[in-house]
C-alpha positions in Angstrom: 0.0 0.0 0.0 1.1 3.6 -0.7 2.3 5.6 2.3 -0.6 8.0 2.0 -3.2 5.2 2.0 -5.6 5.9 4.9 -4.9 2.6 6.7 -1.2 3.4 6.8 -1.4 7.2 7.2 -3.6 6.9 10.2 -1.0 4.8 12.1 1.8 7.5 11.5 2.2 10.7 13.5 0.8 13.6 11.4 4.2 15.1 10.7 5.5 11.7 9.4 2.4 11.2 7.3 3.1 14.5 5.5 6.8 13.7 5.1 6.1 10.2 3.7 3.4 11.3 1.3 4.9 11.2 -2.2 3.0 14.4 -3.0 4.4 16.5 -0.1 7.8 14.9 0.6 9.9 17.6 -1.0 7.5 20.5 0.1 7.4 19.3 3.8 10.8 20.7 4.5 10.3 23.9 2.7 6.8 24.5 4.1 6.7 23.5 7.8 3.2 24.8 8.0 2.0 21.6 6.3 3.2 19.5 9.2 1.6 21.9 11.7 -1.6 21.9 9.7 -1.8 18.1 9.8 -1.7 18.1 13.6 -5.0 20.0 14.0 -7.4 17.6 12.2 -5.7 14.7 13.9 -6.1 16.3 17.3 -9.8 16.8 16.6 -10.0 13.2 15.5 -11.2 14.1 12.0 -11.1 11.5 9.3 -7.7 10.8 7.8 -9.0 11.9 4.3 -10.1 15.3 5.8 -6.5 15.7 7.2 -5.0 14.8 3.8 -7.4 17.1 1.9 -6.6 20.0 4.2 -2.9 19.6 3.8 -3.4 19.2 0.0 -5.4 22.4 -0.4 -2.9 24.3 1.8 0.0 22.9 -0.3 -1.8 24.0 -3.5 -2.5 27.5 -2.2 1.1 28.0 -1.0 2.5 26.7 -4.3 0.1 29.0 -6.2 1.0 32.1 -4.1 4.7 31.3 -4.6 5.8 33.1 -1.5 8.7 32.0 0.7 6.9 32.1 4.0 3.3 32.1 5.1 4.0 35.3 7.0 4.5 37.0 3.6 1.0 36.2 2.5 -1.7 38.8 2.2 -5.5 38.8 1.7 -5.0 39.6 -2.0 -3.1 36.3 -2.4 -6.2 34.4 -1.2 -8.5 36.5 -3.5 -6.2 35.9 -6.4 -6.1 32.1 -5.8 -9.9 31.9 -5.4 -10.4 33.9 -8.6 -8.1 31.6 -10.4 -10.0 28.5 -9.2 -13.3 30.1 -10.1 -12.5 31.5 -13.5 -9.3 30.0 -15.0 -9.5 26.5 -13.9 
């Protein structure tokens, strides 16, 4: 089974689940917020797919915004991303 399969991912700590996912392996070091984000749904005992989807959308947004750190993001980055999803995609 793949490392991001729900059966395997549920058994791993959230940080390790993000690091072992083929989709996020390289980004996990560059974007530590992905690991931090994975802890929240896990702590609230949400479904593993909810955790994976939250991390995925955060990864997509940060990749789209192209900023180095989440502190550099502004509300216009969110507006631009949502406009892109609604109109261009």
